[in-house]
N, C-alpha and C positions, 0 to 999 in steps of 0.2 A: 152768679146771682141765682141763674136757672137751676142750677145744679141743687143751690139750698133749699130754694122753693120746692124743688122736686124732691126733696130728702125732709120736705116737713109737710108732705103730702100737699103740698097746694095746686090747684090746677095751674097747669102752662099754658102757655100762649100758644095759639094755632099754628104760628110761625114767628119767628126772629129773623131780623135784617139787621147787619153788621155794618156799619159804613166806616171806611177805614180805622177798625179797629186796635186799639191798642190792649195788648190781652197777656204781654208779659214786661212787667216793672223792673225786672231783672235787665231789661236789654240786650238780649246775647242775640237777636237776629242779625247778619249778614249786613242788609239793607240800613242799617243803622249810619255804617258807612259808606256803603258804596251809593249812597242816595243824596248824600249831604250836599251836593254842588246842585243838585237838581229840584229839591223841596224848599221854597222859600218860607213854610209853615212850620215845621217842625224838626225840629234837629236835639242830638244824641243829648246834650249839657241842659239844653230847656226840659228834656225830659226828665232826667236826672234829679234837677229840682224841684219837680212836681212829684217824683215819685220818692225822695226822701223828706217831702211835707206830707203827702197824701199817706204813708205807710210808716212815719213816728217812729220806726225803730223794730218794727216787723220784717220779718222774713219776706224779701220780693216776690219767693215763689210760691206763699203762701195762697190756694186755690181762688179764695175771695177777689183778692190783690189780683193776682194772675191766672185770666182762666183758660190760659195754656195748660198751664198744671192740676186742671180740675178734672173729675169724673164728667164726661160727656155724655157716658151712657143716658138713653130716652131723650133727650132732651130734640124739641119737636126742629122740624126744616129749618136749616139756616140759608141765608143770602149772605153773603158776604164779597161787599163792592170795595174795592182798593183801585188807587192810580200805579200805573208803572214806574211812576218818578217818585212815589213816596218814601218816607223812613219808615213807615209801617209796613211793605211792602211783605218781609217776612212774618211779619207777626199774623197779617191775614193768611199768609199761604199756609203756616203751620198751623194756627186754628184750623183752618179746612182738612187739612190732614189729620188731624189728630180727632174732629170731628169725625169726618167720614169712617176713621180707624176704630171709633164706639159704636159704628153702624148707625149715625147720624145721617139722613138725607143732606146733603151738601151740595153748594152751587157757588163756585169761587168765582168772582165776574171781575177780572183784572180790565182796566181801559184804560188803553194804552197813550203815554205820552200825559196826564193827570196828576194833579198834587194831591196831598191831603187833602180831603174833604171837599174834593171839587164839586159835590151833589150840590154844596151851599151857596153855590156861584151859579147855580143854574137859569138863571134870570139873562147872563154873559154869556155861559157856553151850552152848547146844543148838548154837549155829549152828556152833562149832565142834567139837563130834561130825558137824553133818552133814558140814563141810569133811574130816573125817578120814574119812570113810565113802567121801565122794567120793576123794580120794588113796587110799582101797583100791579100789576099782573100778578108775579107773584104773593100777595096779599090776596088778593081775589082766588086764587088757585088753590091755595090752602086753610081760607076761612070758610066753614061750612054754612 
């Protein structure tokens, strides 16, 4: 979406936080298989169901649906946070690599032993609180 906003000449945000991003609706990342036993929230069959409904027959590689295939040049700095026990771990890693290769300042923050969307559990999980504090510092450092 940021790429289409950029192409439309719209002002981009000062920075972007991606929490456990799902950026490949084709679901080609290896962690879709390797993390199935440790991610209790997200599974490939569930994501396939969501992708089918969302895409409604469209190509899963279309950049508006799968940002991993988008032109990421000129985007604002990215903070990508993901748990090491997530089905979507490879999506986050590949997004960081593609963004970095496109000249985007990117920080990939992999949290050991955390599951999908662990920051939502900040009240119960100390790592979630620390991750959100990192987000706050990131935003404050990039907002003029």
